[in-house]
N, C-alpha and C positions, 0 to 999 in steps of 0.2 A: 899646849893648845888642845882644847877639847874637840873631838870629832864625833860625827853622828855614826853610831855603831849599833849593832844588835843589842837589845835589852836582854841581858843574860838571865834575868829573873823570869823571863817568859820564853826561854829558848825551846822548851819542850813543845809548847803550843805552836811556836813558829815552825819547828821541824815537822810536826804533824800536818799542819796546813800546807807547808811546802810540798810534802809528799802527795797530799790530796790533789794539789794543782797540777802535778806532773804525772798523774796516774795514766793518762792516755798515751804516753810516749813509750818507745821501746825500752826494755829493762836496762840495757847497757848505757843508754843516754841518761836515764833517770838518776842513776847512782852518781855519775859524773857531774851532772848539773846540781844535784842536791849538795854534794860535798863541796863543790867550788863556791856556790852561792853562799852556803853557810859559813865557810871559812873566810871568804872575803868580807861578809857582813859582820862577823864577830871579831875578826882580827884587824882588818885593814880599814874598812869603812863602808857605809851604805852607798856612797857615790861609786866606788869601784865595783861593788856588786851590781849596781844598776847598769854600769857601762858593760859589764860582762853579759848581762841579760840582753841588752840591746845588740851586742855583737852576735849573740846566738840567734837573735831574731833575724838579723841581716843575713846570716849564712844559712837560714832556713831550718835550723834545728827546732825552733819553737815558732808558733804563729803570733800574730799581733795581739790577739785577745789574751793569750797566755802570758805574754810579756807584760802587758798592762797590769794583769792581776798579780803577777810576781812583784812588780815594782810597787804596787799599792801595798802589798803584804810587807815588803821591806820597810816602807815608811811607817806603817802602822806599828811595827814591832821594833822601832828604833828609839834610841835615846842618846843624848850627848854624854860622852864619857871620855 
């Protein structure tokens, strides 16, 4: 069964934009968020990466606007594979 995952042909662009969106956060948080979002989006699926972002919004790590931008970015750079 095909799942919506990160488009690996455009993963460099995705990682660059992901880093740009997370620039305002503390350094320790940025690395953890980038790594987990990228791993979930590329290996497991976009839905799991979205759920992780929503969980981080709920626990106060990121704000509502950043969460929305991250989720939009996920869907923009996703493909069924």
